[in-house]
N, CA and C of each residue as an Amber inpcrd file, in Angstrom:
protein
   297
 -43.9350000   7.3500000 -74.3040000 -44.0220000   8.3610000 -73.2640000
 -42.7090000   8.3800000 -72.4760000 -42.3070000   9.5290000 -72.0740000
 -41.0540000   9.7160000 -71.3550000 -41.3230000   9.7110000 -69.8530000
 -40.6260000   8.8430000 -69.1120000 -40.7400000   8.8150000 -67.6530000
 -39.4570000   9.3900000 -67.0780000 -39.5700000  10.4730000 -66.3730000
 -38.3650000  11.0900000 -65.8270000 -37.9800000  10.4060000 -64.5220000
 -36.6830000  10.3230000 -64.3100000 -36.1410000   9.7200000 -63.1080000
 -35.3560000  10.8120000 -62.4060000 -35.9300000  11.3340000 -61.3440000
 -35.3230000  12.4780000 -60.6700000 -34.5310000  11.9910000 -59.4650000
 -33.3070000  12.4580000 -59.3690000 -32.4520000  12.1630000 -58.2270000
 -32.2610000  13.4570000 -57.4560000 -32.2060000  13.3470000 -56.1570000
 -31.9500000  14.4990000 -55.3070000 -30.5290000  14.3980000 -54.7900000
 -29.8530000  15.4950000 -54.8480000 -28.4700000  15.5270000 -54.3820000
 -28.4480000  15.8370000 -52.8950000 -27.6130000  15.1220000 -52.1800000
 -27.4290000  15.3960000 -50.7630000 -25.9470000  15.2450000 -50.4450000
 -25.5600000  15.7610000 -49.3350000 -24.1500000  15.7120000 -48.9590000
 -24.0470000  15.0470000 -47.5920000 -23.0810000  14.1420000 -47.4500000
 -22.8510000  13.4810000 -46.1740000 -21.3780000  13.5860000 -45.8240000
 -21.0890000  13.4480000 -44.5480000 -19.7110000  13.4640000 -44.0860000
 -19.3230000  12.0430000 -43.6780000 -18.1790000  11.5930000 -44.1570000
 -17.6590000  10.2720000 -43.8340000 -16.3080000  10.4240000 -43.1510000
 -16.0370000   9.5080000 -42.2520000 -14.7070000   9.5000000 -41.6470000
 -13.7130000   9.0130000 -42.7000000 -12.4380000   9.1990000 -42.4420000
 -11.4190000   8.7160000 -43.3770000 -11.5500000   7.2100000 -43.5830000
 -11.7960000   6.4960000 -42.4930000 -11.9290000   5.0360000 -42.5830000
 -13.1450000   4.6390000 -43.4160000 -14.2650000   5.3190000 -43.2070000
 -15.4620000   5.0170000 -43.9970000 -15.2200000   5.3080000 -45.4770000
 -14.5830000   6.4260000 -45.7640000 -14.2930000   6.8020000 -47.1500000
 -13.4070000   5.7550000 -47.8280000 -12.3600000   5.3270000 -47.1350000
 -11.4540000   4.3030000 -47.6990000 -12.1840000   2.9890000 -47.9450000
 -12.9590000   2.5550000 -46.9540000 -13.6770000   1.2850000 -47.0750000
 -14.6980000   1.3470000 -48.2020000 -15.3940000   2.4560000 -48.3160000
 -16.3840000   2.6230000 -49.3790000 -15.7140000   2.6420000 -50.7420000
 -14.6190000   3.3900000 -50.8660000 -13.8970000   3.4560000 -52.1380000
 -13.3460000   2.0850000 -52.5220000 -12.8020000   1.3610000 -51.5540000
 -12.2730000   0.0230000 -51.8300000 -13.3660000  -0.9120000 -52.3190000
 -14.5020000  -0.8920000 -51.6470000 -15.5930000  -1.7870000 -52.0470000
 -16.1410000  -1.3970000 -53.4130000 -16.2890000  -0.1150000 -53.6560000
 -16.7920000   0.3330000 -54.9560000 -15.8580000  -0.1200000 -56.0710000
 -14.5740000   0.0350000 -55.8480000 -13.6030000  -0.3930000 -56.8640000
 -13.6560000  -1.9050000 -57.0580000 -13.7190000  -2.6330000 -55.9580000
 -13.7450000  -4.0920000 -56.0300000 -14.9870000  -4.5940000 -56.7720000
 -16.1220000  -3.9220000 -56.5580000 -17.3710000  -4.3460000 -57.1870000
 -17.6080000  -3.7050000 -58.5470000 -16.7660000  -2.7330000 -58.8980000
 -16.9550000  -2.0420000 -60.1730000 -18.2040000  -1.1790000 -60.1840000
 -18.5180000  -0.5830000 -59.0340000 -19.7070000   0.2670000 -58.9190000
 -19.2780000   1.6110000 -58.3580000 -20.1800000   2.5520000 -58.3920000
 -19.8580000   3.8720000 -57.8390000 -20.1510000   3.8810000 -56.3420000
 -19.4730000   4.8040000 -55.6570000 -19.7340000   4.9640000 -54.2290000
 -21.1870000   5.3850000 -54.0230000 -21.6850000   6.2450000 -54.8900000
 -23.0690000   6.7150000 -54.7720000 -24.0520000   5.5570000 -54.8620000
 -23.8020000   4.6390000 -55.7750000 -24.7040000   3.4870000 -55.9280000
 -24.6940000   2.6230000 -54.6720000 -23.5160000   2.4430000 -54.0890000
 -23.4260000   1.6440000 -52.8650000 -24.1460000   2.3350000 -51.7070000
 -24.0090000   3.6430000 -51.6230000 -24.6880000   4.3970000 -50.5590000
 -26.1960000   4.3060000 -50.7300000 -26.6900000   4.4610000 -51.9710000
 -28.1340000   4.3530000 -52.2190000 -28.6450000   2.9660000 -51.8420000
 -27.8850000   1.9310000 -52.1880000 -28.2750000   0.5660000 -51.8500000
 -28.3390000   0.3770000 -50.3320000 -27.3520000   0.9160000 -49.6220000
 -27.3330000   0.8060000 -48.1550000 -28.5370000   1.5350000 -47.5500000
 -28.8700000   2.6990000 -48.0840000 -30.0260000   3.4520000 -47.5840000
 -31.3050000   2.6780000 -47.8410000 -31.4430000   2.0990000 -49.0320000
 -32.6310000   1.2980000 -49.3480000 -32.7810000   0.1470000 -48.3570000
 -31.6910000  -0.5310000 -48.0720000 -31.7530000  -1.6490000 -47.1200000
 -32.1180000  -1.1590000 -45.7240000 -31.5800000  -0.0270000 -45.3300000
 -31.8720000   0.5250000 -44.0130000 -33.3420000   0.9340000 -43.8880000
 -33.8970000   1.4920000 -44.9490000 -35.2650000   2.0010000 -44.9060000
 -36.3240000   0.9130000 -45.0570000 -35.9310000  -0.3060000 -45.3570000
 -36.8900000  -1.4010000 -45.4850000 -36.5990000  -2.4880000 -44.4530000
 -36.6110000  -2.1290000 -43.1620000 -36.2560000  -3.1200000 -42.1410000
 -37.2960000  -4.2140000 -41.9730000 -38.5640000  -3.9240000 -42.2710000
 -39.6010000  -4.9310000 -42.0640000 -39.3420000  -6.1720000 -42.9070000
 -38.9390000  -5.9870000 -44.1490000 -38.6590000  -7.1280000 -45.0120000
 -37.4590000  -7.9100000 -44.4920000 -36.4320000  -7.2120000 -44.0590000
 -35.2470000  -7.8760000 -43.5210000 -35.5790000  -8.6090000 -42.2330000
 -36.4120000  -7.9890000 -41.3830000 -36.8000000  -8.6400000 -40.1400000
 -37.6100000  -9.8940000 -40.4160000 -38.4930000  -9.8380000 -41.4010000
 -39.2840000 -11.0100000 -41.7540000 -38.3860000 -12.1230000 -42.2650000
 -37.3880000 -11.7570000 -43.0670000 -36.4530000 -12.7550000 -43.5730000
 -35.6740000 -13.3740000 -42.4220000 -35.2050000 -12.5520000 -41.5020000
 -34.4670000 -13.0440000 -40.3510000 -35.3670000 -13.9210000 -39.4860000
 -36.6080000 -13.5170000 -39.3140000 -37.5510000 -14.2950000 -38.5180000
 -37.8160000 -15.6430000 -39.1850000 -37.9600000 -15.6360000 -40.4930000
 -38.1790000 -16.8980000 -41.2150000 -36.9760000 -17.8230000 -41.0590000
 -35.7580000 -17.2590000 -41.1290000 -34.5570000 -18.0760000 -40.9410000
 -34.4950000 -18.6460000 -39.5290000 -34.8580000 -17.8310000 -38.5430000
 -34.8610000 -18.2860000 -37.1570000 -35.8560000 -19.4250000 -36.9750000
 -37.0660000 -19.2390000 -37.5130000 -38.0810000 -20.2820000 -37.3760000
 -37.6420000 -21.5770000 -38.0420000 -36.9970000 -21.4870000 -39.1860000
 -36.4920000 -22.6750000 -39.8770000 -35.4340000 -23.3640000 -39.0290000
 -34.5280000 -22.5860000 -38.4620000 -33.4630000 -23.1540000 -37.6290000
 -34.0430000 -23.8390000 -36.4000000 -35.0260000 -23.2050000 -35.7670000
 -35.6480000 -23.7950000 -34.5800000 -36.3600000 -25.0920000 -34.9500000
 -37.0770000 -25.0800000 -36.0590000 -37.7830000 -26.2910000 -36.4920000
 -36.7960000 -27.4210000 -36.7860000 -35.6770000 -27.0890000 -37.4190000
 -34.6780000 -28.1120000 -37.7410000 -33.9840000 -28.6320000 -36.4900000
 -33.8290000 -27.7930000 -35.4690000 -33.1490000 -28.2000000 -34.2440000
 -34.0690000 -28.9350000 -33.2800000 -35.3640000 -28.8350000 -33.4890000
 -36.3310000 -29.4440000 -32.5760000 -36.0540000 -30.9370000 -32.4080000
 -35.9320000 -31.3460000 -31.1530000 -35.7470000 -32.7560000 -30.8490000
 -34.3200000 -33.2640000 -30.9430000 -33.3640000 -32.4040000 -31.2870000
 -31.9850000 -32.8760000 -31.4680000 -31.2880000 -33.1670000 -30.1420000
 -31.8370000 -32.6880000 -29.0410000 -31.2190000 -32.9430000 -27.7220000
 -32.2670000 -33.5750000 -26.8160000 -32.7680000 -34.7130000 -27.2380000
 -33.8550000 -35.3670000 -26.4970000 -33.4350000 -35.8220000 -25.1010000
 -32.1330000 -35.8740000 -24.8420000 -31.6390000 -36.2730000 -23.5300000
 -31.8240000 -35.1740000 -22.4850000 -32.0940000 -33.9400000 -22.9260000
 -32.3010000 -32.8330000 -21.9910000 -33.7370000 -32.8460000 -21.4910000
 -33.9600000 -32.3760000 -20.2550000 -35.3300000 -32.3240000 -19.7480000
 -36.1430000 -31.2750000 -20.5190000 -37.4550000 -31.3990000 -20.4330000
 -38.3460000 -30.4210000 -21.0750000 -38.0660000 -29.0420000 -20.4740000
 -38.3420000 -28.0050000 -21.2220000 -38.0450000 -26.6430000 -20.7880000
 -38.6240000 -26.2930000 -19.4380000 -39.8930000 -26.6490000 -19.2180000
 -40.5440000 -26.3230000 -17.9470000 -39.8540000 -27.0500000 -16.7910000
 -39.5260000 -28.3070000 -16.9920000 -38.8480000 -29.0900000 -15.9520000
 -37.4600000 -28.5110000 -15.6700000 -36.7510000 -28.1360000 -16.7290000
 -35.4180000 -27.5580000 -16.5960000 -35.4600000 -26.2900000 -15.7510000
 -36.4250000 -25.4170000 -16.0420000 -36.5510000 -24.1570000 -15.2970000
 -36.8830000 -24.4410000 -13.8350000 -37.7810000 -25.3820000 -13.5870000
 -38.1270000 -25.7260000 -12.2000000 -36.9170000 -26.2670000 -11.4540000
 -36.1080000 -27.0960000 -12.1240000 -34.8870000 -27.6150000 -11.4890000
 -33.9180000 -26.4860000 -11.1500000 -33.7740000 -25.5200000 -12.0530000
 -32.8890000 -24.3720000 -11.7910000 -33.3890000 -23.5590000 -10.6040000
 -34.6930000 -23.3350000 -10.5710000 -35.2610000 -22.5670000  -9.4550000
 -35.0670000 -23.2960000  -8.1290000 -35.2560000 -24.6010000  -8.1510000
 -35.0550000 -25.3860000  -6.9170000 -33.5980000 -25.2870000  -6.4640000
 -32.6660000 -25.3790000  -7.4080000 -31.2500000 -25.2610000  -7.0710000
 -30.9430000 -23.8730000  -6.5230000 -31.5660000 -22.8340000  -7.0880000
 -31.3660000 -21.4690000  -6.5840000 -31.8960000 -21.3340000  -5.1590000
 -33.0630000 -21.9150000  -4.8980000 -33.6320000 -21.8550000  -3.5480000
 -32.7270000 -22.5750000  -2.5450000 -32.2120000 -23.7360000  -2.9430000
 -31.3180000 -24.4940000  -2.0680000 -30.0470000 -23.6990000  -1.7820000
 -29.4900000 -23.0730000  -2.8030000 -28.2730000 -22.2790000  -2.6310000
 -28.5440000 -21.0870000  -1.7090000 -29.6780000 -20.4430000  -1.8850000
 -30.0300000 -19.3080000  -1.0270000 -30.1950000 -19.7690000   0.4150000
 -30.8130000 -20.9520000   0.6220000 -30.9790000 -21.4900000   1.9710000
 -29.6200000 -21.7540000   2.6160000 -28.7030000 -22.3520000   1.8350000
 -27.3560000 -22.6330000   2.3550000 -26.6180000 -21.3450000   2.7250000
 -26.7450000 -20.3380000   1.9020000 -26.0930000 -19.0530000   2.1940000
 -26.6690000 -18.4190000   3.4540000 -27.9950000 -18.5030000   3.6180000
 -28.6330000 -17.9560000   4.8150000 -28.1170000 -18.6700000   6.0620000
 -27.9820000 -20.0160000   5.9780000 -27.4710000 -20.7710000   7.1160000
 -26.0540000 -20.3410000   7.4760000 -25.2170000 -20.1250000   6.4860000
 -23.8300000 -19.6950000   6.7430000 -23.7870000 -18.3240000   7.4010000
 -24.6640000 -17.4310000   6.9890000 -24.6960000 -16.0790000   7.5560000
 -25.1280000 -16.1040000   9.0150000 -26.0190000 -17.0480000   9.3380000
 -26.5360000 -17.1250000  10.7090000 -25.5110000 -17.6820000  11.6810000
 -24.5090000 -18.3550000  11.2170000 -23.4860000 -18.9550000  12.0890000
 -22.5650000 -17.9360000  12.6610000
């Protein structure tokens, strides 16, 4: 059985810089500019898969980094210390203004 593969023609406008960069990459890779454009469109139209991959990489990095800076205070304690320092600084500024 014959399965037809239909392509639709479209026209896009590229800047001179985009055209040069695309032509250079196509030549370097031994592919057509059209093939590179189709590949870029496919990647753009499937962001969920890319986001999942990026999320998986992030989770792996966080898991690997966990515990590597045990000398730092816990996150909640760190935030409370920052807030206390901000309150102290605001109090000092208020005192200076009142003088």
